[in-house]
C-alpha positions as a Markdown table, in Angstrom:
| # | Residue | x | y | z |
|---|---|---|---|---|
| 1 | Unk | -12.2 | -9.3 | 11.2 |
| 2 | Unk | -8.8 | -9.0 | 9.3 |
| 3 | Unk | -8.3 | -11.9 | 6.5 |
| 4 | Unk | -5.1 | -12.6 | 4.3 |
| 5 | Unk | -2.3 | -10.2 | 4.2 |
| 6 | Unk | -2.7 | -9.3 | 1.1 |
| 7 | Unk | 1.2 | -6.9 | 0.1 |
| 8 | Unk | 3.5 | -5.5 | 1.5 |
| 9 | Unk | 5.1 | -1.9 | 0.7 |
| 10 | Unk | 7.7 | -0.5 | -0.3 |
| 11 | Unk | 8.5 | 3.0 | -0.9 |
| 12 | Unk | 11.1 | 3.7 | -3.8 |
| 13 | Unk | 13.4 | 6.1 | -5.5 |
| 14 | Unk | 13.2 | 3.9 | -9.2 |
| 15 | Unk | 10.6 | 1.6 | -9.8 |
| 16 | Unk | 12.3 | 0.9 | -13.4 |
| 17 | Unk | 15.2 | 0.2 | -11.0 |
| 18 | Unk | 13.2 | -1.8 | -7.8 |
| 19 | Unk | 11.4 | -3.9 | -11.2 |
| 20 | Unk | 15.2 | -4.8 | -11.7 |
| 21 | Unk | 16.5 | -5.7 | -8.7 |
| 22 | Unk | 13.7 | -7.6 | -8.7 |
| 23 | Unk | 13.3 | -9.4 | -11.3 |
| 24 | Unk | 16.8 | -9.4 | -11.9 |
| 25 | Unk | 18.5 | -10.0 | -9.0 |
| 26 | Unk | 15.4 | -12.3 | -7.6 |
| 27 | Unk | 13.7 | -13.8 | -10.2 |
| 28 | Unk | 10.8 | -12.3 | -9.8 |
| 29 | Unk | 7.5 | -12.3 | -11.6 |
| 30 | Unk | 7.6 | -7.7 | -11.9 |
| 31 | Unk | 3.9 | -6.7 | -13.4 |
| 32 | Unk | 3.4 | -3.6 | -15.5 |
| 33 | Unk | 3.7 | -0.1 | -14.1 |
| 34 | Unk | 0.2 | 2.1 | -13.1 |
| 35 | Unk | 0.0 | 4.9 | -12.0 |
| 36 | Unk | -2.8 | 5.5 | -9.9 |
| 37 | Unk | -3.0 | 9.0 | -10.0 |
| 38 | Unk | -5.4 | 9.3 | -7.2 |
| 39 | Unk | -3.2 | 7.7 | -4.5 |
| 40 | Unk | -0.7 | 10.2 | -6.1 |
| 41 | Unk | 1.9 | 6.9 | -6.7 |
| 42 | Unk | 2.9 | 4.1 | -9.8 |
| 43 | Unk | 2.3 | 0.6 | -8.5 |
| 44 | Unk | 4.5 | -2.5 | -9.2 |
| 45 | Unk | 3.5 | -6.0 | -8.1 |
| 46 | Unk | 5.4 | -8.6 | -7.4 |
| 47 | Unk | 3.1 | -12.1 | -6.8 |
| 48 | Unk | 4.9 | -14.5 | -4.5 |
| 49 | Unk | 3.4 | -18.1 | -3.7 |
| 50 | Unk | 1.9 | -16.6 | -0.5 |
| 51 | Unk | 1.3 | -12.6 | -1.1 |
| 52 | Unk | 2.0 | -9.3 | -3.6 |
| 53 | Unk | 5.4 | -6.9 | -2.5 |
| 54 | Unk | 4.3 | -3.6 | -4.0 |
| 55 | Unk | 6.8 | -1.3 | -5.3 |
| 56 | Unk | 5.5 | 2.2 | -4.6 |
| 57 | Unk | 7.3 | 5.1 | -6.9 |
| 58 | Unk | 6.1 | 8.4 | -6.4 |
| 59 | Unk | 3.7 | 10.3 | -8.7 |
| 60 | Unk | 4.3 | 13.9 | -8.4 |
| 61 | Unk | 5.9 | 15.8 | -5.4 |
| 62 | Unk | 2.4 | 16.3 | -3.7 |
| 63 | Unk | 2.9 | 12.9 | -3.6 |
| 64 | Unk | 2.2 | 10.9 | -0.5 |
| 65 | Unk | 5.2 | 8.7 | -1.4 |
| 66 | Unk | 7.6 | 11.8 | -1.9 |
| 67 | Unk | 7.2 | 13.1 | 1.7 |
| 68 | Unk | 8.1 | 8.8 | 2.9 |
| 69 | Unk | 11.4 | 9.8 | 1.1 |
| 70 | Unk | 12.5 | 12.9 | 2.1 |
| 71 | Unk | 11.9 | 11.5 | 6.0 |
| 72 | Unk | 13.2 | 8.2 | 4.8 |
| 73 | Unk | 16.1 | 8.9 | 1.7 |
| 74 | Unk | 16.5 | 4.6 | 0.4 |
| 75 | Unk | 13.5 | 4.2 | 0.9 |
| 76 | Unk | 11.6 | 1.9 | 2.5 |
| 77 | Unk | 8.4 | -1.0 | 4.3 |
| 78 | Unk | 5.8 | 2.0 | 3.7 |
| 79 | Unk | 2.7 | 0.0 | 4.5 |
| 80 | Unk | 0.9 | -3.3 | 5.1 |
| 81 | Unk | -2.4 | -4.5 | 2.9 |
| 82 | Unk | -4.8 | -7.0 | 5.1 |
| 83 | Unk | -8.0 | -8.1 | 3.0 |
| 84 | Unk | -11.3 | -8.1 | 4.8 |
| 85 | Unk | -14.7 | -9.1 | 3.7 |
| 86 | Unk | -16.5 | -5.9 | 4.2 |
| 87 | Unk | -14.9 | -3.0 | 4.2 |
| 88 | Unk | -17.6 | -0.1 | 6.0 |
| 89 | Unk | -18.4 | -3.3 | 8.6 |
| 90 | Unk | -14.2 | -3.7 | 8.6 |
| 91 | Unk | -14.8 | 0.2 | 8.9 |
| 92 | Unk | -17.1 | 0.9 | 11.7 |
| 93 | Unk | -16.0 | -1.4 | 14.3 |
| 94 | Unk | -12.2 | -0.4 | 13.7 |
| 95 | Unk | -13.5 | 3.6 | 14.6 |
| 96 | Unk | -16.0 | 2.6 | 17.2 |
| 97 | Unk | -12.8 | 1.0 | 19.4 |
| 98 | Unk | -11.1 | 4.3 | 18.4 |
| 99 | Unk | -9.0 | 3.5 | 15.3 |
| 100 | Unk | -8.4 | 6.4 | 12.8 |
| 101 | Unk | -9.6 | 5.8 | 9.5 |
| 102 | Unk | -6.5 | 8.4 | 7.3 |
| 103 | Unk | -8.4 | 11.1 | 4.2 |
| 104 | Unk | -12.2 | 11.4 | 4.6 |
| 105 | Unk | -13.0 | 8.1 | 5.3 |
| 106 | Unk | -14.8 | 7.0 | 2.7 |
| 107 | Unk | -12.8 | 3.7 | 0.9 |
| 108 | Unk | -10.6 | 5.1 | -2.6 |
| 109 | Unk | -10.8 | 2.6 | -5.1 |
| 110 | Unk | -7.4 | 0.9 | -5.0 |
| 111 | Unk | -4.7 | -1.3 | -8.0 |
| 112 | Unk | -6.6 | -3.7 | -7.3 |
| 113 | Unk | -9.5 | -2.4 | -8.1 |
| 114 | Unk | -11.2 | -3.2 | -5.6 |
| 115 | Unk | -12.5 | -0.4 | -2.3 |
| 116 | Unk | -9.0 | 0.4 | 0.3 |
| 117 | Unk | -8.9 | 2.0 | 3.1 |
| 118 | Unk | -5.5 | 3.3 | 5.4 |
| 119 | Unk | -5.0 | 3.3 | 9.1 |
| 120 | Unk | -3.4 | 6.3 | 11.8 |
| 121 | Unk | 0.0 | 4.1 | 12.4 |
| 122 | Unk | -0.4 | 5.8 | 16.0 |
| 123 | Unk | -3.2 | 3.4 | 16.5 |
| 124 | Unk | -1.6 | -0.6 | 14.7 |
| 125 | Unk | 1.8 | 0.5 | 16.3 |
| 126 | Unk | 3.5 | 2.2 | 14.3 |
| 127 | Unk | 2.9 | 0.5 | 11.0 |
| 128 | Unk | 0.6 | 2.2 | 8.0 |
| 129 | Unk | -2.6 | -0.2 | 7.5 |
| 130 | Unk | -4.3 | -0.3 | 4.3 |
| 131 | Unk | -7.1 | -2.6 | 4.4 |
| 132 | Unk | -8.4 | -3.6 | 1.1 |
| 133 | Unk | -12.2 | -5.7 | 0.4 |
| 134 | Unk | -11.3 | -8.9 | -0.3 |
C-alpha cells in the first residue's frame, strides 16, 4: 500500500534560522517559505537526492506545531510522510484494519498541492504518519 518516503518533517521555532542551518552548514537547497493556514504552519522543503526534509514553523498560537513545541522546546521530528497511489482507498483499507485517521477523515490539500491525511501515532508505533496521494 505505501509507496516511497516523501518527506520527514521537523518542527522548528524559527524557520529562517533553521533554513539557514540547512543552507549554510549543510549546503542544502531550501525552498521559499509557504504559509499553509489550513494546517496552521509555514513550511520550507529541503530537497535531497532521494527524499525531502520539511521544516515546520507554527502559524499562530493554536497551531498543532505550537503545541508540539510546548512539549518539545528544542523542536524535533514531527511526522513522516509516505506516498500512496489512491488516498481514499488507502484510508478505507487502514480504517478497516483499525487505524484511526485524524481530523474529519477527509483529505486536505497539503504543501505539494496534493491530498493528505494524518494517521494516529498510537496506531503506528508512536509515529505520526502522513499519507500523500502520489
